[in-house]
Steps between C-alpha positions, in 0.01 A plus 500: 500500500617850404478778753538877479838576652548752790777693335610853441730634214446183295500676165874570538623156425433489135672830453800403701537170301482665165738779596774256630788504252682198646355161356595291808362750744178532293464123507527488860238783544264304259546181718436678823208678357349172409557337841364818669201512279417135570524545875288814496231367272448145575291423805697186593768741650430718795432868407718773638389632837526859391517678159807371323711754336594343164724789388712502826540115464604510136744775569663303762506185272639716230795614732578147573459357151729760340782375724580195281833441681318463840259257339792293367660506847165375654492214250856420583409481867663820608346753742410853359403658837685831484483528886702199551825376322522146359679279740 
């Protein structure tokens, strides 16, 4: 069953994806948008407890996704927490 999501700023995502010049970052944004939409729209998942700010979430995801070296490091099992050095 499809439900109406309790979101704000949800029109921003399409613009953000279309404006992203880096192909890898754009693919990550498309993927996370798919997973986010599924969570927000399908009733088998719990709805957010408060209005969900899609624009803020996608901006944070963009900041992470554009750091391709950090993603490679995570896949290689390295820590990327800037507050603590790797052992």
